[in-house]
N, C-alpha and C positions, 0 to 999 in steps of 0.2 A: 667489568668486560668491556675492551671498548669495539668500535665499529665503525663503519663507514659513516654515519651522523652523528658519533657522541661529542663532538667536538662543535657540533651548532648549539647554541645555549640562547642564543640571543636572534631580535630579528627588528629592521628598523619599521617594520610596518604594524600598524594595530588594524588596520581590515583593507588587505590588501585588493578583496573585491571592486571594489566602488571604482579601482583600475582598468576593468573588466569591461568588455564589446557587451558582455551580458545583462552591467550593471542600470538598473532603471534611478534613476533621480528623483527623490521625492517632491523636489523643486526643480522646475525649466529655465534657467540665464540664458539672459542673450537672445527670446524668442517671443518676446511681448509682444510684436508686431503682428506675426505668426499666430500666436494664439489668439491675439482679439478678432482674428480674420476668420479663427477655424471657429470659432464661439457662434460667433456673426451666423454662421452658412449653415448650423448646425441646430440652430434655434430651434427648430420648428418642429426638432423631434419631444420638443418638452411640453408642446400643447396636441401632440397626437395627431399631427400634421405628415403628411409625408417627406422625407427627408431631401435637402438638396443635394445632390450631388457634388463631389469634393477632388479636386485635384491638387496632388502636392509635387510639385517638382523642384530637384534639387542634385547634386551629384551625393554621391557617398558620406557619411562622415558630417554633414549639413545639420543633423537633427530632426528630421523626416519624422525615421520611426519612434525616436525617442517621446517628440510633441505627440505624435499618434496616441502611444501606448498613454501618455498622461491625458489627454484629452480623453480618450476611451473610459478612463478611471473616471474621471471627474463626472463623464455625462449620464453612466449608471448609478453612481450616485445622484446625482441631481435630479435625475427620472425616477426616481424610487422614493421621492419626496413628494411629486408631482401628482395631483388626481388626475389631470389630464393625460397624463403622458400613459401609453401603451407599453407594456410589458416589452424592454428592447434586449433585442439581441444580437451581438457582433460577434461577424465571422473572420476571423482573420487567415487569407493566405497566401504565399508566395510562388511566384508565377516561373521562379527560376528553373530550367528545367522538364518546365510541365507541359504538357500541351491543353487545348482547351477542353476534352474530352476527360482527360484527367485532374481539370482544376472543379469541372463542374462534378465529376464523379467525390470528388472528396469531400465537397460543400454535402453533397445529397447525403453520403453516408453520416455526413455530422449532424445533421437532421433527422434521420432516420430513429424511429422508437430504438431501443436496446436491446429488444427482443426480436426486432428485426434483421434479416440477412442484409451484408452491404449490396451496392449496387453493382453487378457483375463486370469483371474487366473484359471481356471481351462477348461479342453475340448481340450488343444493343449498341448503337450508334450514339450518335452526341444528340441528335435530337431526342430520343430516349432519356438521356439524360435530363435535360432543361424539363421534362415533361413531370419526370417523377421530383425536382427539384422543386417545380410552383405546385406540385400536389403537396408538399413538406410542410411549401412556408404555408402554404392555407388551412395545412391541417394543424399547425402551432400558431398562426396570427401573431399578433402585434407589430412590432416596426421592427425591419432587419436591415442592419449597418453592414456592406458586406468590403471588410480593409486588403486592399489588393494590393500586395507590395510588389515589385519591379515588375508593374503590368506591361512595361516595354518590353519585357522578354518573352512575354504570349504569345503563339505561333498565329493567334486568332482573334488580336483581341477587339476585333470590330463586333464581330458578333455578340463576344457576353455584352460587352461596353453597348452594343443594339439591343439585347433578350431582355437584360438585368431592369434596365430604367421602365421599361414599355412594358414589361407583365403584366403590369394593372391594366394600361389604357388597350392593350390587347386582349382581353380578358383573360390573359392565363392566372390571375391570383383574383381574390374580392377579398379576403380577407387578414389578408398583412401588406403590410406599407414595406417598401424598399429604397435604400439608397445605397449608392458606390463611393466609398474612401477609395483613388486610386493612388498608387504613390510609384514615382518615375524619378528615374536616374538620369533621364536623358530628356533636356529642357524643348529637343522637337516633338516629343512623342506626337503631340496634339496633330500636325501638320499629316502623318501617315494615317490618320484615321476618314475613313468614309465623310462626303457630307451630310448624308442620312446621319451618319452616329453621332456628330457634332452637333446636327439641331436637337439629337434627342436629348441629349447630356445635359446641354444647357448650365454647365457645372461652373463653380467658385475657385480659379485658379489659385492656389498660393505658393507662391515663389519663396524658396530658401538660397540665400545668397550666401555668400563663402564669409566666416568669421574674421573680423580683423583680430591684430595681435591683442589690441587692449580686452575685448571680451574672452577672446581663447585665454587669460589671464586670470579672466575674472572664473572663467569654466574649472581653471586648475586649481585654482588658491582654494577653491568650495572644494573641488576633490580630495587636495593633499589634505585640508583640515583633517579629514575622516580618515585617510589613509596612512597619514605616518604620525610615527610617534612625537612628541612637541619638538621643533625646533632639528628634526634633521633635515625638513628639506630647505635650502635655501630658497629666499625669493628669486635672485639673478639666475637660479636654473628656469623658477618655474617662467622667467621671462623670455630665458632661452629658447624653451620650450617650443613656447606660445609664437616666439617670433620663425621660428624656423619653419612650424607648420603654417605659419600667416603667407611667408614668403612662398610657401610651396602650393599648397591648395586651400588652405582656410577651413582646414578638417580637425573639427574637435576632436573627431577618434582617434587622427594620426599624432597630436598633439597630447592626449590624453597615454596615446602607445611610446611617444618618447619619453613622458613622465614615467612611465612603469617599468619599462624597460633600461632607463637610466637609472632607476633606485637598483633595478636589480645586478647591473654594471658594479655600483656601491656597495651593493650587501654582498656580493659575490668576492670580492677585494677587499671586505674585511672596514669597508670607510663606513664613519658613523654620521657623518654627510653626505646631502647630494650636490651636486658642485656641476657649474657650468662643463666643465669636462667629461663628465660621465654623460649629459646630455648630447653632448657633440657626439661621441662616441656609440650611443643608441639610436643616433640619428642611420649611420649605417646598416644596424643591425635591422633597424624597421624596414626601411625600404627594400632592404632584401627581401624580407620576409613577405612584403607588400606585393612584391615582383614575383614570388614566387606563389602567392596566392592567386592573381591576376592571371599565371599563366595555367593555373590548375579549373581556372572559370572558363577558359577555350571551353567548345567543341571539341570532340574526340580528334576528329580531323582537321582543325585548327592548330589542337597541340600538334602533331604532326606536320604540319607545316612549316612551323617553328623550330621544330626541332632538325626538319630539313636546311633550315636557313642559319640554324647553329652550326649543322655539320659545316657549312659551305662556309661562314665565319671560320671556324678553324682551320680552315682548309686555306684559306688567304682566299677564298674564291667570291669574294663579293664585291663592289656591287653584282647582282644578278638579275636576270629577265626572267620573267614568269615562265617560260617554258623551260630553263634551267632547272629553275626549283622544283617544277612541276617531277622530274626526272628523279630528285632525289627523292622528294617526299614520298614517290611510287613504293622505292626502297623503302623507306621506315615504315610505312605502311602495309609492304607485305613481311616485315623484319616484326612487327607488330599482332602478325596475322590477321589484319582487317583487308578488306578491298577498298583500293584507293579509288576516290571520286574519278571517274571514268572523262570528262572533260574541263579542257583549260580552263574555259568560265570560270567554272567553280572555285577552281583554284585560284585564279582570278580577285573573284568575290571575298574567297578570304582573307589573300592576302590586302585588300581594298579596306576590309575590317579592321587586321592587324595593325596598317598604318592609322587607320583612325584611332585607333586605342592607344598608339604613343611605341607601340612595340616597333617598328619600323619606321626609315627613312625613305623617302621615296624621290626617286631623280627621274624627270621627264626628260627623253632624246628624243630629239629630232633630226635624222638623219636626210631629210627632204627626198626628193622622189625615189630614191632607188632605197632606202632603208625605211621610209616612213616614222610615223611618232610610236614612242612604245617608251614604260616605264621601267624603271631598275629598281632593283630595292635591296637593303642594305641593314641591318639589326642596327638599335638603337639603345640595346642595352647589351650584360654581359655572356657572352653565348655561353660559360660555364654554368651560367643558373638556370639557364634554360635544361640544361644537358645533366644536370642534379635534381632537378625537380622533374624532369621525365622521368629518370632511372627509379626515382622516389614515388613516384606514381604506376611507374609499369611493376615493380616490387609489391607494390600494395594490391594489384589489380590480379597476382597470377594466385 
């Protein structure tokens, strides 16, 4: 009996999972200096002392999370063999899309005994959540490391980064030791912190720089050995994927995506070898997918503003001033059943953010005394990608 899958009898992959974002390698390559700095910063944990705070900076795909996962696993294993070390508790949380109350509440719920009810969503404030967090830390005791990913997305990072490191000094806890591992994609995040928080943290900073082509080749060769049937992937294809990623962002995740999608192109076409041409074609597919993800990552109103600008682009009405964009944005928001932002300043703030993120090109205009100084905006990507992505999001949220 034949069916749609009956003619699929072989694959070029032996373990495709090693080319996915969720794969955690047993060995971390090309990050020896960062691992050494990390281990030095956390060595106090081995001796039962209060941990140093550690902050990791670098764009997405540069190994911050993978190195952190590796370091936490190694630290767990090592502390288990050390008599001087306390019981180690590691709490990982991502701040993207969460308020301070949501973050603290989630941490509390992870620490509560199994038989206890969750901390309420309503009726109590952030201060109450911190009080309960301190109570649970002292109940459990030991050393607690809070690994806080995308901390630059948190609405009130100052409060979190003041409260936790000073919990013991302020007599909120006495039986537990606390340290923070902060992970940020924003190199300038520290500048936004208040002076008292900067003084409190006294953190070790570890910066993750972009990979070069040679480093990316090393990473890709290691993955390819596990991912493919022998001799399926040409070395030149690996070099191509590494070179393209190095030229763009120096991003390992992007390089691995080029290799995975290129191999999918090859397999779909019945080719038994992954070659340069497959990687080149994969670049367009990957970049389109990444743009769609970046659009999805924007706030609701940020997406509406992008949709408005895409509408203007398709009508050949760009570049446009913020007031013109606001008019179309209000129509878009209304169409999606949302209440538009009420001030032009709010729209301008979103436009500034979208420009910083690379979605928009901004032109400064100066009309002298009569017209004044202002900005005009236009898209720096295909408007159809925005329209298609927004259509999919709208369909999924119906």
